[in-house]
PyMOL Python script that loads the backbone (N, CA, C, O; Angstrom):
from pymol import cmd

cmd.read_pdbstr("""\
ATOM      1  N   UNK A   1       0.608  -1.433  -0.015  1.00  0.00           N
ATOM      2  CA  UNK A   1       0.344   0.196   0.161  1.00  0.00           C
ATOM      3  C   UNK A   1       0.897   1.556  -0.096  1.00  0.00           C
ATOM      4  O   UNK A   1       0.701   2.347  -1.018  1.00  0.00           O
ATOM      5  N   UNK A   2       1.804   1.621   1.204  1.00  0.00           N
ATOM      6  CA  UNK A   2       3.142   2.234   1.365  1.00  0.00           C
ATOM      7  C   UNK A   2       3.362   2.818  -0.229  1.00  0.00           C
ATOM      8  O   UNK A   2       3.359   4.018  -0.505  1.00  0.00           O
ATOM      9  N   UNK A   3       3.579   1.571  -1.345  1.00  0.00           N
ATOM     10  CA  UNK A   3       4.101   1.636  -3.007  1.00  0.00           C
ATOM     11  C   UNK A   3       3.643   2.941  -3.511  1.00  0.00           C
ATOM     12  O   UNK A   3       4.280   3.994  -3.510  1.00  0.00           O
ATOM     13  N   UNK A   4       2.541   2.741  -3.909  1.00  0.00           N
ATOM     14  CA  UNK A   4       1.272   2.881  -4.322  1.00  0.00           C
ATOM     15  C   UNK A   4       0.961   4.420  -4.037  1.00  0.00           C
ATOM     16  O   UNK A   4       1.095   5.414  -4.750  1.00  0.00           O
ATOM     17  N   UNK A   5       0.415   4.221  -2.503  1.00  0.00           N
ATOM     18  CA  UNK A   5       0.885   5.497  -2.301  1.00  0.00           C
ATOM     19  C   UNK A   5       1.758   6.592  -2.715  1.00  0.00           C
ATOM     20  O   UNK A   5       1.376   7.544  -3.396  1.00  0.00           O
ATOM     21  N   UNK A   6       2.800   6.443  -2.332  1.00  0.00           N
ATOM     22  CA  UNK A   6       4.115   7.098  -2.785  1.00  0.00           C
ATOM     23  C   UNK A   6       3.695   7.683  -4.217  1.00  0.00           C
ATOM     24  O   UNK A   6       3.482   8.896  -4.201  1.00  0.00           O
ATOM     25  N   UNK A   7       3.523   6.989  -5.555  1.00  0.00           N
ATOM     26  CA  UNK A   7       3.696   6.692  -6.212  1.00  0.00           C
ATOM     27  C   UNK A   7       2.629   7.763  -6.184  1.00  0.00           C
ATOM     28  O   UNK A   7       2.986   8.591  -7.023  1.00  0.00           O
ATOM     29  N   UNK A   8       1.249   8.235  -5.510  1.00  0.00           N
ATOM     30  CA  UNK A   8       0.437   8.396  -6.407  1.00  0.00           C
ATOM     31  C   UNK A   8       0.758  10.009  -5.763  1.00  0.00           C
ATOM     32  O   UNK A   8       0.702  11.025  -6.457  1.00  0.00           O
ATOM     33  N   UNK A   9       1.057   9.990  -4.480  1.00  0.00           N
ATOM     34  CA  UNK A   9       1.893  11.804  -4.237  1.00  0.00           C
ATOM     35  C   UNK A   9       2.609  12.009  -4.759  1.00  0.00           C
ATOM     36  O   UNK A   9       2.683  13.220  -4.966  1.00  0.00           O
ATOM     37  N   UNK A  10       3.768  11.133  -5.449  1.00  0.00           N
ATOM     38  CA  UNK A  10       4.262  11.802  -6.711  1.00  0.00           C
ATOM     39  C   UNK A  10       4.049  12.593  -7.740  1.00  0.00           C
ATOM     40  O   UNK A  10       4.629  13.488  -8.355  1.00  0.00           O
ATOM     41  N   UNK A  11       2.231  11.532  -7.770  1.00  0.00           N
ATOM     42  CA  UNK A  11       2.022  11.922  -9.846  1.00  0.00           C
ATOM     43  C   UNK A  11       1.045  12.801  -9.209  1.00  0.00           C
ATOM     44  O   UNK A  11       0.813  13.492 -10.202  1.00  0.00           O
ATOM     45  N   UNK A  12       0.119  13.413  -8.081  1.00  0.00           N
ATOM     46  CA  UNK A  12      -0.034  15.411  -7.666  1.00  0.00           C
ATOM     47  C   UNK A  12       1.135  15.813  -7.909  1.00  0.00           C
ATOM     48  O   UNK A  12       1.438  16.473  -8.903  1.00  0.00           O
ATOM     49  N   UNK A  13       1.909  15.450  -7.017  1.00  0.00           N
ATOM     50  CA  UNK A  13       3.578  16.581  -7.323  1.00  0.00           C
ATOM     51  C   UNK A  13       3.669  17.376  -8.287  1.00  0.00           C
ATOM     52  O   UNK A  13       3.733  18.585  -8.511  1.00  0.00           O
ATOM     53  N   UNK A  14       3.656  15.906  -9.075  1.00  0.00           N
ATOM     54  CA  UNK A  14       4.582  17.022 -10.766  1.00  0.00           C
ATOM     55  C   UNK A  14       3.403  17.587 -11.188  1.00  0.00           C
ATOM     56  O   UNK A  14       3.630  18.602 -11.847  1.00  0.00           O
ATOM     57  N   UNK A  15       1.539  17.186 -11.005  1.00  0.00           N
ATOM     58  CA  UNK A  15       0.583  17.531 -11.802  1.00  0.00           C
ATOM     59  C   UNK A  15       0.101  19.261 -11.608  1.00  0.00           C
ATOM     60  O   UNK A  15      -0.376  20.134 -12.332  1.00  0.00           O
ATOM     61  N   UNK A  16       0.699  19.089  -9.698  1.00  0.00           N
ATOM     62  CA  UNK A  16       0.515  20.398  -9.604  1.00  0.00           C
ATOM     63  C   UNK A  16       1.233  21.305  -9.775  1.00  0.00           C
ATOM     64  O   UNK A  16       0.842  22.324 -10.343  1.00  0.00           O
ATOM     65  N   UNK A  17       2.902  21.103  -9.161  1.00  0.00           N
ATOM     66  CA  UNK A  17       3.549  21.829  -9.005  1.00  0.00           C
ATOM     67  C   UNK A  17       5.182  21.531  -9.604  1.00  0.00           C
ATOM     68  O   UNK A  17       5.625  20.624 -10.310  1.00  0.00           O
ATOM     69  N   UNK A  18       5.742  22.567  -9.059  1.00  0.00           N
ATOM     70  CA  UNK A  18       7.310  22.754  -9.642  1.00  0.00           C
ATOM     71  C   UNK A  18       8.357  21.922  -8.798  1.00  0.00           C
ATOM     72  O   UNK A  18       8.133  21.209  -7.820  1.00  0.00           O
ATOM     73  N   UNK A  19       9.842  22.261  -9.578  1.00  0.00           N
ATOM     74  CA  UNK A  19      10.801  21.308  -8.876  1.00  0.00           C
ATOM     75  C   UNK A  19      11.320  21.159  -7.442  1.00  0.00           C
ATOM     76  O   UNK A  19      12.001  20.502  -6.653  1.00  0.00           O
ATOM     77  N   UNK A  20      10.753  21.923  -7.590  1.00  0.00           N
ATOM     78  CA  UNK A  20      11.304  22.917  -5.405  1.00  0.00           C
ATOM     79  C   UNK A  20      10.867  22.015  -4.516  1.00  0.00           C
ATOM     80  O   UNK A  20      11.431  21.827  -3.438  1.00  0.00           O
ATOM     81  N   UNK A  21       9.250  21.042  -5.120  1.00  0.00           N
ATOM     82  CA  UNK A  21       8.451  20.475  -4.222  1.00  0.00           C
ATOM     83  C   UNK A  21       9.120  19.571  -3.713  1.00  0.00           C
ATOM     84  O   UNK A  21       9.168  19.457  -2.489  1.00  0.00           O
ATOM     85  N   UNK A  22       9.721  18.807  -4.469  1.00  0.00           N
ATOM     86  CA  UNK A  22      10.271  17.108  -4.182  1.00  0.00           C
ATOM     87  C   UNK A  22      11.410  17.342  -2.961  1.00  0.00           C
ATOM     88  O   UNK A  22      11.276  16.796  -1.866  1.00  0.00           O
ATOM     89  N   UNK A  23      12.264  18.003  -3.204  1.00  0.00           N
ATOM     90  CA  UNK A  23      12.565  17.450  -2.280  1.00  0.00           C
ATOM     91  C   UNK A  23      12.724  17.848  -0.751  1.00  0.00           C
ATOM     92  O   UNK A  23      13.617  17.520   0.031  1.00  0.00           O
ATOM     93  N   UNK A  24      11.522  18.711  -0.529  1.00  0.00           N
ATOM     94  CA  UNK A  24      11.108  19.043   0.920  1.00  0.00           C
ATOM     95  C   UNK A  24      10.260  17.589   1.169  1.00  0.00           C
ATOM     96  O   UNK A  24      10.201  16.775   2.090  1.00  0.00           O
ATOM     97  N   UNK A  25       9.838  17.682   0.260  1.00  0.00           N
ATOM     98  CA  UNK A  25       8.550  16.194   0.803  1.00  0.00           C
ATOM     99  C   UNK A  25       8.719  15.415   1.079  1.00  0.00           C
ATOM    100  O   UNK A  25       8.140  14.903   2.037  1.00  0.00           O
ATOM    101  N   UNK A  26      10.211  14.496  -0.053  1.00  0.00           N
ATOM    102  CA  UNK A  26      11.365  13.746   0.093  1.00  0.00           C
ATOM    103  C   UNK A  26      11.709  13.750   1.714  1.00  0.00           C
ATOM    104  O   UNK A  26      11.482  12.703   2.322  1.00  0.00           O
ATOM    105  N   UNK A  27      12.284  14.959   2.489  1.00  0.00           N
ATOM    106  CA  UNK A  27      13.177  15.026   3.716  1.00  0.00           C
ATOM    107  C   UNK A  27      11.993  14.634   4.176  1.00  0.00           C
ATOM    108  O   UNK A  27      12.015  13.403   4.192  1.00  0.00           O
ATOM    109  N   UNK A  28      10.358  15.270   4.788  1.00  0.00           N
ATOM    110  CA  UNK A  28       9.544  14.704   5.608  1.00  0.00           C
ATOM    111  C   UNK A  28       9.086  13.786   5.894  1.00  0.00           C
ATOM    112  O   UNK A  28       8.754  13.228   6.940  1.00  0.00           O
ATOM    113  N   UNK A  29       9.051  13.510   4.351  1.00  0.00           N
ATOM    114  CA  UNK A  29       8.309  11.714   4.847  1.00  0.00           C
ATOM    115  C   UNK A  29       9.841  10.793   4.448  1.00  0.00           C
ATOM    116  O   UNK A  29       9.545   9.624   4.202  1.00  0.00           O
ATOM    117  N   UNK A  30      10.747  10.949   4.380  1.00  0.00           N
ATOM    118  CA  UNK A  30      12.399  10.554   5.173  1.00  0.00           C
ATOM    119  C   UNK A  30      12.659  10.070   6.410  1.00  0.00           C
ATOM    120  O   UNK A  30      12.910   8.954   6.866  1.00  0.00           O
ATOM    121  N   UNK A  31      12.486  11.706   7.069  1.00  0.00           N
ATOM    122  CA  UNK A  31      12.477  11.792   8.441  1.00  0.00           C
ATOM    123  C   UNK A  31      10.871  11.344   9.202  1.00  0.00           C
ATOM    124  O   UNK A  31      11.056  11.549  10.402  1.00  0.00           O
ATOM    125  N   UNK A  32      10.003  11.040   9.086  1.00  0.00           N
ATOM    126  CA  UNK A  32       8.642  10.228   9.220  1.00  0.00           C
ATOM    127  C   UNK A  32       8.899   8.736   9.830  1.00  0.00           C
ATOM    128  O   UNK A  32       8.694   8.048  10.830  1.00  0.00           O
ATOM    129  N   UNK A  33       9.914   8.699   7.602  1.00  0.00           N
ATOM    130  CA  UNK A  33       9.755   6.865   8.521  1.00  0.00           C
ATOM    131  C   UNK A  33      10.814   6.152   9.337  1.00  0.00           C
ATOM    132  O   UNK A  33      10.811   5.030   9.843  1.00  0.00           O
ATOM    133  N   UNK A  34      11.960   7.372   9.319  1.00  0.00           N
ATOM    134  CA  UNK A  34      12.964   6.834  10.399  1.00  0.00           C
ATOM    135  C   UNK A  34      13.000   7.404  11.893  1.00  0.00           C
ATOM    136  O   UNK A  34      13.796   7.472  12.830  1.00  0.00           O
ATOM    137  N   UNK A  35      12.104   7.657  11.681  1.00  0.00           N
ATOM    138  CA  UNK A  35      11.294   8.154  13.396  1.00  0.00           C
ATOM    139  C   UNK A  35      10.192   7.147  14.045  1.00  0.00           C
ATOM    140  O   UNK A  35      10.073   6.905  15.246  1.00  0.00           O
ATOM    141  N   UNK A  36       9.424   6.620  12.994  1.00  0.00           N
ATOM    142  CA  UNK A  36       8.494   5.840  13.553  1.00  0.00           C
ATOM    143  C   UNK A  36       9.667   4.702  13.247  1.00  0.00           C
ATOM    144  O   UNK A  36       9.511   3.713  13.963  1.00  0.00           O
ATOM    145  N   UNK A  37      10.462   4.639  12.619  1.00  0.00           N
ATOM    146  CA  UNK A  37      11.524   3.152  12.685  1.00  0.00           C
ATOM    147  C   UNK A  37      12.079   2.881  14.138  1.00  0.00           C
ATOM    148  O   UNK A  37      12.091   1.884  14.860  1.00  0.00           O
ATOM    149  N   UNK A  38      12.635   4.468  14.301  1.00  0.00           N
ATOM    150  CA  UNK A  38      13.360   4.618  15.518  1.00  0.00           C
ATOM    151  C   UNK A  38      12.021   4.031  17.357  1.00  0.00           C
ATOM    152  O   UNK A  38      12.247   3.502  18.445  1.00  0.00           O
ATOM    153  N   UNK A  39      10.982   4.483  16.760  1.00  0.00           N
ATOM    154  CA  UNK A  39       9.218   4.070  17.406  1.00  0.00           C
ATOM    155  C   UNK A  39       9.053   3.079  17.956  1.00  0.00           C
ATOM    156  O   UNK A  39       8.417   2.831  18.981  1.00  0.00           O
ATOM    157  N   UNK A  40       9.947   2.106  16.924  1.00  0.00           N
ATOM    158  CA  UNK A  40       8.904   0.527  16.564  1.00  0.00           C
ATOM    159  C   UNK A  40      10.705  -0.501  17.315  1.00  0.00           C
ATOM    160  O   UNK A  40      10.724  -1.725  17.445  1.00  0.00           O
ATOM    161  N   UNK A  41      11.857   0.362  17.642  1.00  0.00           N
ATOM    162  CA  UNK A  41      12.740  -0.623  17.777  1.00  0.00           C
ATOM    163  C   UNK A  41      13.491  -1.004  16.344  1.00  0.00           C
ATOM    164  O   UNK A  41      13.760  -2.204  16.306  1.00  0.00           O
ATOM    165  N   UNK A  42      13.764  -0.506  15.537  1.00  0.00           N
ATOM    166  CA  UNK A  42      14.363  -0.901  14.435  1.00  0.00           C
ATOM    167  C   UNK A  42      15.988   0.167  14.646  1.00  0.00           C
ATOM    168  O   UNK A  42      16.317   1.021  15.470  1.00  0.00           O
ATOM    169  N   UNK A  43      16.608  -0.388  13.547  1.00  0.00           N
ATOM    170  CA  UNK A  43      17.967   0.719  14.078  1.00  0.00           C
ATOM    171  C   UNK A  43      17.908   1.251  12.003  1.00  0.00           C
ATOM    172  O   UNK A  43      17.402   0.919  10.931  1.00  0.00           O
ATOM    173  N   UNK A  44      18.987   2.413  12.739  1.00  0.00           N
ATOM    174  CA  UNK A  44      18.311   3.430  11.940  1.00  0.00           C
ATOM    175  C   UNK A  44      18.879   3.189  10.306  1.00  0.00           C
ATOM    176  O   UNK A  44      18.535   3.945   9.397  1.00  0.00           O
ATOM    177  N   UNK A  45      20.166   1.548  10.020  1.00  0.00           N
ATOM    178  CA  UNK A  45      19.860   0.878   8.722  1.00  0.00           C
ATOM    179  C   UNK A  45      18.979   0.593   8.180  1.00  0.00           C
ATOM    180  O   UNK A  45      18.781   0.938   7.015  1.00  0.00           O
ATOM    181  N   UNK A  46      18.026  -0.268   8.999  1.00  0.00           N
ATOM    182  CA  UNK A  46      17.038  -0.666   8.970  1.00  0.00           C
ATOM    183  C   UNK A  46      16.170   0.316   8.331  1.00  0.00           C
ATOM    184  O   UNK A  46      15.907   0.244   7.131  1.00  0.00           O
ATOM    185  N   UNK A  47      15.628   1.406   9.238  1.00  0.00           N
ATOM    186  CA  UNK A  47      14.711   2.715   8.445  1.00  0.00           C
ATOM    187  C   UNK A  47      15.167   3.063   6.921  1.00  0.00           C
ATOM    188  O   UNK A  47      14.499   3.212   5.898  1.00  0.00           O
ATOM    189  N   UNK A  48      16.953   3.156   7.238  1.00  0.00           N
ATOM    190  CA  UNK A  48      17.344   4.028   6.073  1.00  0.00           C
ATOM    191  C   UNK A  48      17.103   2.627   4.303  1.00  0.00           C
ATOM    192  O   UNK A  48      16.653   2.962   3.207  1.00  0.00           O
ATOM    193  N   UNK A  49      17.549   1.337   4.669  1.00  0.00           N
ATOM    194  CA  UNK A  49      16.888   0.286   3.776  1.00  0.00           C
ATOM    195  C   UNK A  49      14.939   0.718   2.791  1.00  0.00           C
ATOM    196  O   UNK A  49      14.537   1.074   1.683  1.00  0.00           O
ATOM    197  N   UNK A  50      14.416   0.381   4.059  1.00  0.00           N
ATOM    198  CA  UNK A  50      12.956   0.268   3.801  1.00  0.00           C
ATOM    199  C   UNK A  50      12.322   2.169   3.689  1.00  0.00           C
ATOM    200  O   UNK A  50      11.100   2.292   3.613  1.00  0.00           O
ATOM    201  N   UNK A  51      13.193   3.507   3.687  1.00  0.00           N
ATOM    202  CA  UNK A  51      13.354   4.278   2.882  1.00  0.00           C
ATOM    203  C   UNK A  51      13.016   4.060   1.784  1.00  0.00           C
ATOM    204  O   UNK A  51      11.910   4.213   1.267  1.00  0.00           O
ATOM    205  N   UNK A  52      14.530   3.465   1.113  1.00  0.00           N
ATOM    206  CA  UNK A  52      14.586   3.250  -0.267  1.00  0.00           C
ATOM    207  C   UNK A  52      14.091   3.054  -1.473  1.00  0.00           C
ATOM    208  O   UNK A  52      14.663   3.374  -2.516  1.00  0.00           O
ATOM    209  N   UNK A  53      12.925   2.481  -1.378  1.00  0.00           N
ATOM    210  CA  UNK A  53      11.749   2.050  -2.021  1.00  0.00           C
ATOM    211  C   UNK A  53      10.531   3.491  -2.230  1.00  0.00           C
ATOM    212  O   UNK A  53      10.514   4.125  -3.285  1.00  0.00           O
ATOM    213  N   UNK A  54       9.703   3.788  -1.203  1.00  0.00           N
ATOM    214  CA  UNK A  54       9.342   4.425  -1.791  1.00  0.00           C
ATOM    215  C   UNK A  54       9.941   5.908  -1.904  1.00  0.00           C
ATOM    216  O   UNK A  54       9.117   6.679  -2.396  1.00  0.00           O
ATOM    217  N   UNK A  55      11.003   6.423  -1.620  1.00  0.00           N
ATOM    218  CA  UNK A  55      11.339   8.159  -2.082  1.00  0.00           C
ATOM    219  C   UNK A  55      11.243   7.354  -3.860  1.00  0.00           C
ATOM    220  O   UNK A  55      10.646   7.995  -4.724  1.00  0.00           O
ATOM    221  N   UNK A  56      11.815   6.094  -4.195  1.00  0.00           N
ATOM    222  CA  UNK A  56      12.076   5.955  -5.057  1.00  0.00           C
ATOM    223  C   UNK A  56      11.182   6.452  -6.641  1.00  0.00           C
ATOM    224  O   UNK A  56      11.330   6.912  -7.773  1.00  0.00           O
ATOM    225  N   UNK A  57      10.073   5.863  -5.511  1.00  0.00           N
ATOM    226  CA  UNK A  57       8.822   5.502  -6.036  1.00  0.00           C
ATOM    227  C   UNK A  57       7.770   7.441  -5.767  1.00  0.00           C
ATOM    228  O   UNK A  57       6.868   7.506  -6.602  1.00  0.00           O
ATOM    229  N   UNK A  58       7.800   8.119  -5.285  1.00  0.00           N
ATOM    230  CA  UNK A  58       7.474   9.232  -5.425  1.00  0.00           C
ATOM    231  C   UNK A  58       8.165   9.989  -6.073  1.00  0.00           C
ATOM    232  O   UNK A  58       7.566  11.031  -6.338  1.00  0.00           O
ATOM    233  N   UNK A  59       9.742   9.905  -6.668  1.00  0.00           N
ATOM    234  CA  UNK A  59      10.707  10.774  -8.219  1.00  0.00           C
ATOM    235  C   UNK A  59       9.284  10.315  -8.729  1.00  0.00           C
ATOM    236  O   UNK A  59       8.221  10.935  -8.747  1.00  0.00           O
ATOM    237  N   UNK A  60       9.641   8.845  -9.199  1.00  0.00           N
ATOM    238  CA  UNK A  60       8.733   8.314 -10.089  1.00  0.00           C
ATOM    239  C   UNK A  60       7.690   8.841 -10.770  1.00  0.00           C
ATOM    240  O   UNK A  60       7.627   9.191 -11.949  1.00  0.00           O
ATOM    241  N   UNK A  61       6.391   8.874  -9.397  1.00  0.00           N
ATOM    242  CA  UNK A  61       5.900   8.838  -9.885  1.00  0.00           C
ATOM    243  C   UNK A  61       6.139  10.619  -9.713  1.00  0.00           C
ATOM    244  O   UNK A  61       4.951  10.913  -9.577  1.00  0.00           O
ATOM    245  N   UNK A  62       6.726  11.684  -9.648  1.00  0.00           N
ATOM    246  CA  UNK A  62       6.463  12.593 -10.309  1.00  0.00           C
ATOM    247  C   UNK A  62       6.859  13.203 -11.251  1.00  0.00           C
ATOM    248  O   UNK A  62       6.423  14.331 -11.483  1.00  0.00           O
ATOM    249  N   UNK A  63       7.873  12.552 -12.107  1.00  0.00           N
ATOM    250  CA  UNK A  63       8.471  12.405 -13.806  1.00  0.00           C
ATOM    251  C   UNK A  63       7.288  12.126 -13.863  1.00  0.00           C
ATOM    252  O   UNK A  63       6.707  13.204 -13.980  1.00  0.00           O
ATOM    253  N   UNK A  64       6.166  10.873 -13.846  1.00  0.00           N
ATOM    254  CA  UNK A  64       5.047  10.353 -14.515  1.00  0.00           C
ATOM    255  C   UNK A  64       4.057  11.640 -14.486  1.00  0.00           C
ATOM    256  O   UNK A  64       3.325  11.897 -15.441  1.00  0.00           O
ATOM    257  N   UNK A  65       4.085  12.180 -13.674  1.00  0.00           N
ATOM    258  CA  UNK A  65       3.321  13.419 -13.210  1.00  0.00           C
ATOM    259  C   UNK A  65       2.988  15.017 -14.693  1.00  0.00           C
ATOM    260  O   UNK A  65       2.131  15.474 -15.450  1.00  0.00           O
ATOM    261  N   UNK A  66       4.778  15.255 -14.108  1.00  0.00           N
ATOM    262  CA  UNK A  66       5.266  16.154 -15.594  1.00  0.00           C
ATOM    263  C   UNK A  66       4.907  15.836 -16.693  1.00  0.00           C
ATOM    264  O   UNK A  66       4.246  16.642 -17.348  1.00  0.00           O
ATOM    265  N   UNK A  67       5.337  14.180 -17.382  1.00  0.00           N
ATOM    266  CA  UNK A  67       5.063  13.957 -18.707  1.00  0.00           C
ATOM    267  C   UNK A  67       3.288  14.206 -18.891  1.00  0.00           C
ATOM    268  O   UNK A  67       2.909  14.920 -19.819  1.00  0.00           O
ATOM    269  N   UNK A  68       2.526  13.729 -18.187  1.00  0.00           N
ATOM    270  CA  UNK A  68       1.197  13.722 -18.762  1.00  0.00           C
ATOM    271  C   UNK A  68       0.240  15.451 -17.926  1.00  0.00           C
ATOM    272  O   UNK A  68      -0.938  15.734 -17.708  1.00  0.00           O
ATOM    273  N   UNK A  69       1.843  16.323 -17.672  1.00  0.00           N
ATOM    274  CA  UNK A  69       1.193  17.363 -17.707  1.00  0.00           C
ATOM    275  C   UNK A  69       0.091  18.269 -18.392  1.00  0.00           C
ATOM    276  O   UNK A  69      -0.910  18.735 -17.846  1.00  0.00           O
ATOM    277  N   UNK A  70       0.515  18.426 -19.781  1.00  0.00           N
ATOM    278  CA  UNK A  70      -0.554  18.441 -21.072  1.00  0.00           C
ATOM    279  C   UNK A  70      -1.241  17.926 -21.383  1.00  0.00           C
ATOM    280  O   UNK A  70      -2.066  18.638 -21.955  1.00  0.00           O
ATOM    281  N   UNK A  71      -1.614  16.467 -21.373  1.00  0.00           N
ATOM    282  CA  UNK A  71      -2.651  15.631 -21.596  1.00  0.00           C
ATOM    283  C   UNK A  71      -2.971  15.777 -19.912  1.00  0.00           C
ATOM    284  O   UNK A  71      -3.857  14.924 -19.870  1.00  0.00           O
ATOM    285  N   UNK A  72      -2.901  16.097 -18.991  1.00  0.00           N
ATOM    286  CA  UNK A  72      -4.131  16.568 -18.304  1.00  0.00           C
ATOM    287  C   UNK A  72      -4.715  17.926 -18.792  1.00  0.00           C
ATOM    288  O   UNK A  72      -5.784  18.003 -19.398  1.00  0.00           O
ATOM    289  N   UNK A  73      -4.220  18.596 -18.595  1.00  0.00           N
ATOM    290  CA  UNK A  73      -4.217  20.074 -19.349  1.00  0.00           C
ATOM    291  C   UNK A  73      -5.801  19.593 -20.048  1.00  0.00           C
ATOM    292  O   UNK A  73      -6.920  19.873 -19.619  1.00  0.00           O
ATOM    293  N   UNK A  74      -5.429  18.793 -21.240  1.00  0.00           N
ATOM    294  CA  UNK A  74      -6.814  19.051 -21.979  1.00  0.00           C
ATOM    295  C   UNK A  74      -7.294  18.162 -21.949  1.00  0.00           C
ATOM    296  O   UNK A  74      -7.647  17.556 -22.960  1.00  0.00           O
ATOM    297  N   UNK A  75      -7.444  17.841 -20.983  1.00  0.00           N
ATOM    298  CA  UNK A  75      -8.660  16.569 -20.241  1.00  0.00           C
ATOM    299  C   UNK A  75      -8.981  17.398 -19.879  1.00  0.00           C
ATOM    300  O   UNK A  75      -9.674  17.768 -20.827  1.00  0.00           O
ATOM    301  N   UNK A  76      -9.081  18.218 -19.083  1.00  0.00           N
ATOM    302  CA  UNK A  76      -9.973  19.064 -18.011  1.00  0.00           C
ATOM    303  C   UNK A  76     -10.467  19.837 -19.173  1.00  0.00           C
ATOM    304  O   UNK A  76     -11.562  19.557 -19.661  1.00  0.00           O
ATOM    305  N   UNK A  77      -9.852  20.637 -19.571  1.00  0.00           N
ATOM    306  CA  UNK A  77     -10.399  21.685 -21.186  1.00  0.00           C
ATOM    307  C   UNK A  77     -11.538  20.760 -21.679  1.00  0.00           C
ATOM    308  O   UNK A  77     -12.664  21.194 -21.923  1.00  0.00           O
ATOM    309  N   UNK A  78     -11.086  19.102 -21.851  1.00  0.00           N
ATOM    310  CA  UNK A  78     -12.321  18.961 -22.644  1.00  0.00           C
ATOM    311  C   UNK A  78     -13.298  18.543 -22.361  1.00  0.00           C
ATOM    312  O   UNK A  78     -14.127  18.106 -23.159  1.00  0.00           O
ATOM    313  N   UNK A  79     -13.461  18.604 -20.633  1.00  0.00           N
ATOM    314  CA  UNK A  79     -14.209  18.049 -19.999  1.00  0.00           C
ATOM    315  C   UNK A  79     -15.679  19.549 -19.193  1.00  0.00           C
ATOM    316  O   UNK A  79     -16.822  19.583 -18.738  1.00  0.00           O
ATOM    317  N   UNK A  80     -14.441  20.531 -19.533  1.00  0.00           N
ATOM    318  CA  UNK A  80     -15.220  21.571 -19.226  1.00  0.00           C
ATOM    319  C   UNK A  80     -15.049  22.218 -18.059  1.00  0.00           C
ATOM    320  O   UNK A  80     -15.470  23.282 -17.604  1.00  0.00           O
ATOM    321  N   UNK A  81     -13.754  20.639 -17.336  1.00  0.00           N
ATOM    322  CA  UNK A  81     -13.843  21.788 -15.743  1.00  0.00           C
ATOM    323  C   UNK A  81     -12.935  23.182 -15.726  1.00  0.00           C
ATOM    324  O   UNK A  81     -13.257  24.072 -14.938  1.00  0.00           O
ATOM    325  N   UNK A  82     -11.483  23.402 -16.851  1.00  0.00           N
ATOM    326  CA  UNK A  82     -10.913  24.133 -16.480  1.00  0.00           C
ATOM    327  C   UNK A  82     -11.368  24.901 -17.947  1.00  0.00           C
ATOM    328  O   UNK A  82     -11.457  24.418 -19.076  1.00  0.00           O
ATOM    329  N   UNK A  83     -11.645  26.441 -17.409  1.00  0.00           N
ATOM    330  CA  UNK A  83     -11.640  27.299 -18.522  1.00  0.00           C
ATOM    331  C   UNK A  83     -10.431  26.383 -19.599  1.00  0.00           C
ATOM    332  O   UNK A  83      -9.434  25.745 -19.261  1.00  0.00           O
ATOM    333  N   UNK A  84     -11.123  26.691 -21.253  1.00  0.00           N
ATOM    334  CA  UNK A  84      -9.778  26.705 -22.240  1.00  0.00           C
ATOM    335  C   UNK A  84      -9.184  27.907 -22.379  1.00  0.00           C
ATOM    336  O   UNK A  84      -9.636  28.981 -21.982  1.00  0.00           O
ATOM    337  N   UNK A  85      -7.499  27.597 -23.319  1.00  0.00           N
ATOM    338  CA  UNK A  85      -6.573  29.505 -23.391  1.00  0.00           C
ATOM    339  C   UNK A  85      -7.184  29.484 -25.468  1.00  0.00           C
ATOM    340  O   UNK A  85      -7.414  30.194 -26.447  1.00  0.00           O
ATOM    341  N   UNK A  86      -7.165  28.795 -25.214  1.00  0.00           N
ATOM    342  CA  UNK A  86      -8.375  29.791 -26.634  1.00  0.00           C
ATOM    343  C   UNK A  86      -9.013  30.761 -26.837  1.00  0.00           C
ATOM    344  O   UNK A  86      -9.955  31.019 -26.088  1.00  0.00           O
ATOM    345  N   UNK A  87      -8.682  31.625 -27.952  1.00  0.00           N
ATOM    346  CA  UNK A  87      -9.686  32.503 -28.004  1.00  0.00           C
ATOM    347  C   UNK A  87     -11.147  32.751 -28.308  1.00  0.00           C
ATOM    348  O   UNK A  87     -11.622  33.879 -28.175  1.00  0.00           O
TER     349      UNK A  87
END
""", "prot")
cmd.dss("prot")
cmd.show_as("cartoon", "prot")
cmd.util.cbc("prot")
cmd.orient("prot")
C-alpha cells in the first residue's frame, strides 16, 4: 500500500507543482519514516533500507506527473472543468 501511495503522491506533485516541492516532500517523508522506525525499535540502517523504495517511487511518480501535465490540461479543458486558453 505504501508504494502505491508514494507513487500517487509523486504523481499529484508532478501535475500541480514545480521541481522545488519534491526535495522538501522527500525529506519530510524520510524523517517521518526514520522516526517511526526508531519508535518501533528498528536500527537506522533498517529504517533507511525500507525508506529507499518509497522515495524512488515518489520521484518516479513525479516524472510521470510532469509528462502527463499537457494531457491532463487537455482533458480538463475538454470536460469544461477548467477554462480553455483558446480565444
